[in-house]
C-alpha positions as CSV (number, residue, x, y, z in Angstrom):
1,M,20.1,39.0,4.5
2,K,19.0,36.4,1.8
3,Q,16.6,33.6,3.6
4,M,18.9,30.4,4.1
5,L,17.6,26.8,4.3
6,L,18.8,24.4,7.2
7,A,18.6,21.2,6.2
8,L,21.1,18.9,7.7
9,S,18.8,15.7,8.2
10,P,15.5,14.7,6.9
11,T,12.5,16.8,7.5
12,P,10.8,14.7,10.3
13,K,7.6,12.6,9.2
14,Q,4.2,14.6,9.7
15,S,2.2,13.6,12.8
16,F,-0.1,14.7,15.2
17,E,2.6,14.7,17.6
18,N,5.1,17.3,16.2
19,F,2.1,19.7,14.7
20,V,1.8,22.6,16.8
21,T,-1.8,23.2,17.1
22,G,-1.7,26.8,18.0
23,Q,-5.5,28.4,17.4
24,N,-6.1,25.1,15.3
25,I,-7.9,22.7,18.2
26,E,-10.9,22.0,16.6
27,V,-9.4,21.0,13.2
28,V,-7.1,18.3,14.8
29,H,-10.0,17.2,16.8
30,T,-12.3,16.8,14.0
31,L,-9.8,15.2,11.7
32,E,-8.8,12.8,14.7
33,Q,-12.7,11.9,14.7
34,M,-12.7,11.2,10.8
35,I,-9.8,8.9,11.4
36,R,-11.0,6.9,14.2
37,I,-14.5,6.7,12.2
38,E,-16.1,8.6,14.7
39,L,-18.0,11.2,12.3
40,S,-20.5,10.6,9.8
41,I,-18.9,13.1,7.8
42,H,-16.4,12.0,4.8
43,F,-15.2,15.1,3.7
44,I,-12.7,18.0,5.0
45,Y,-11.9,21.2,3.0
46,L,-8.9,23.0,4.5
47,W,-7.8,26.5,3.6
48,G,-5.3,29.2,4.9
49,N,-1.9,30.7,3.9
50,E,1.1,28.9,2.8
51,G,2.9,27.5,5.8
52,S,-0.1,27.6,8.4
53,G,-0.3,23.4,8.5
54,K,-2.7,22.4,5.5
55,S,0.1,20.3,4.2
56,H,1.2,18.9,7.4
57,L,-2.6,17.7,8.3
58,A,-2.8,16.3,4.5
59,H,-0.1,14.2,5.3
60,I,-1.4,12.7,8.5
61,A,-4.9,12.4,6.7
62,F,-3.0,10.3,4.0
63,D,-1.2,8.0,5.9
64,H,-4.5,7.1,7.5
65,G,-6.0,6.3,4.3
66,F,-8.1,9.8,3.1
67,I,-7.6,10.7,-0.3
68,I,-6.0,13.8,-0.7
69,H,-5.8,16.8,-3.1
70,D,-3.6,19.6,-1.8
71,D,-3.8,23.2,-3.7
72,V,-7.0,23.2,-5.5
73,H,-6.6,26.8,-6.4
74,L,-3.6,25.6,-8.6
75,L,-6.0,23.5,-10.7
76,D,-6.7,24.2,-14.2
77,D,-9.8,23.5,-16.0
78,Q,-9.2,19.7,-16.6
79,G,-7.9,19.5,-13.1
80,Q,-11.0,20.9,-11.6
81,V,-13.4,18.0,-13.4
82,E,-11.2,15.3,-12.1
83,L,-11.4,16.5,-8.7
84,F,-15.4,16.9,-9.1
85,N,-15.7,13.3,-10.1
86,T,-13.1,12.0,-7.4
87,Y,-15.5,14.2,-5.0
88,N,-18.5,12.2,-6.3
89,R,-16.9,8.7,-6.3
90,C,-15.4,9.5,-2.9
91,K,-19.1,10.3,-1.8
92,E,-20.8,7.2,-3.1
93,S,-18.2,5.0,-1.2
94,Q,-17.7,6.7,1.8
95,Q,-14.3,6.9,1.3
96,N,-12.4,9.8,3.3
97,M,-11.2,12.7,1.4
98,L,-9.3,15.9,2.4
99,V,-8.4,19.0,0.0
100,T,-6.7,22.3,0.7
101,G,-6.5,25.5,-0.8
102,L,-5.4,29.0,-0.2
103,Y,-9.3,30.2,0.1
104,S,-12.3,29.0,1.2
105,P,-14.3,27.0,-1.7
106,L,-16.3,30.3,-2.8
107,Q,-13.5,32.9,-2.5
108,M,-11.6,31.2,-5.5
109,E,-12.2,30.9,-9.2
110,L,-13.4,27.7,-9.6
111,R,-16.3,25.8,-11.7
112,E,-19.2,26.6,-9.6
113,D,-20.5,22.8,-9.3
114,L,-16.7,22.0,-7.6
115,A,-17.2,24.9,-5.4
116,S,-20.7,24.0,-4.1
117,R,-19.0,20.7,-3.6
118,L,-16.6,21.3,-1.4
119,A,-18.3,23.7,0.6
120,W,-20.6,20.8,1.6
121,G,-18.5,19.1,3.9
122,I,-16.6,20.5,6.7
123,T,-14.4,23.4,6.0
124,Y,-11.9,25.1,8.4
125,E,-9.3,27.7,8.0
126,V,-6.2,26.6,9.3
127,L,-4.4,29.5,11.3
128,A,-0.9,29.7,10.9
129,L,1.2,30.1,14.2
130,S,2.1,33.5,15.9
131,D,6.0,34.0,16.5
132,E,5.3,34.0,20.2
133,E,3.5,30.4,19.8
134,K,6.6,29.4,17.6
135,K,8.9,30.6,20.2
136,L,7.4,28.8,23.2
137,A,7.1,25.8,21.0
138,L,10.5,25.6,20.0
139,Q,11.6,26.5,23.5
140,K,9.6,23.9,25.1
141,H,10.8,21.2,21.9
142,A,14.6,22.4,23.5
143,N,13.5,21.8,27.1
144,E,12.1,18.2,26.3
145,R,15.5,17.4,24.8
146,G,17.8,18.9,27.6
147,M,19.1,21.8,25.5
148,K,19.8,24.9,26.9
149,L,18.7,27.1,24.1
150,N,19.7,31.1,24.6
151,I,16.2,33.0,23.2
152,E,18.6,34.8,20.4
153,I,19.1,31.6,18.7
154,I,15.6,31.3,18.2
155,D,15.2,34.8,17.2
156,Y,17.7,34.0,14.3
157,C,15.9,31.2,13.0
158,L,12.5,32.5,12.5
159,K,14.0,35.5,11.1
160,Y,16.6,33.9,8.7
161,L,15.7,30.6,8.5
162,K,12.7,28.7,6.8
163,R,9.9,29.2,9.4
164,D,7.9,26.2,8.9
165,M,7.7,24.1,12.7
166,P,9.3,20.8,11.0
167,N,12.1,22.5,9.6
168,L,12.7,24.5,12.8
169,F,12.5,21.5,14.9
170,S,14.8,19.8,12.7
171,I,17.1,22.7,12.8
172,L,17.4,22.3,16.8
173,E,17.7,18.6,16.6
174,D,20.8,19.4,14.3
175,L,22.4,21.7,16.7
176,D,22.1,19.5,19.5
177,K,24.0,16.4,17.5
178,W,26.7,19.0,16.3
179,S,26.8,20.3,20.1
180,L,27.1,17.0,21.4
181,T,29.8,15.8,18.5
182,Y,32.0,18.9,18.9
183,K,31.8,19.3,22.6
184,R,30.7,23.0,22.1
185,P,27.7,24.8,23.8
186,I,24.8,25.4,21.7
187,T,25.5,29.2,20.5
188,L,24.4,31.6,17.8
189,P,28.1,31.4,16.5
190,L,27.9,27.5,16.5
191,L,24.5,28.0,14.4
192,K,26.2,30.4,11.8
193,E,29.1,28.0,11.2
194,I,26.3,25.3,10.7
195,I,24.6,27.4,8.2
196,A,27.7,28.3,6.6
197,A,29.0,24.8,6.2
198,N,25.7,23.4,4.6
199,K,24.0,26.6,2.8
200,I,22.4,25.8,-0.4
């Protein structure tokens, strides 16, 4: 079945509170320290697969005054020169900066001077949640909202819908709203009705 995107309400604003940490405890801790100015470092590079949470962390950092550049692997030559210059300006002014990419700095075909700059700061691979971690996180979120959620609903969401955590949390919240509005239990048929009514 073709993947569908359920988007009944705006995606919640990215924050540490709705970032599911999984195996990224050290990444989150370091970023929190940088935000609180508890570290002398001012540059952090995050890499990992699409959907791993890099952009979520970048949005958090942006809200706290970081210079952000997402998806460095997409830069052309001129873009790489501009990022190199931005890095140097941030270094001189001690401005915090966060850059993301698909791979570690030295594994991409970037200009040598830019690749070396990106590798100078703290570098982390952001690891995506496993399906089991996503299931636990969704079940916890449902319990906190007082929702009675059958595991088949979570399995269906992970199989057919957009799988990033903000979207999955939004789906649960929409299910809860529809259930209360129409006074119906939260079931897989209800989820499918919502998808059919709002399919893009």
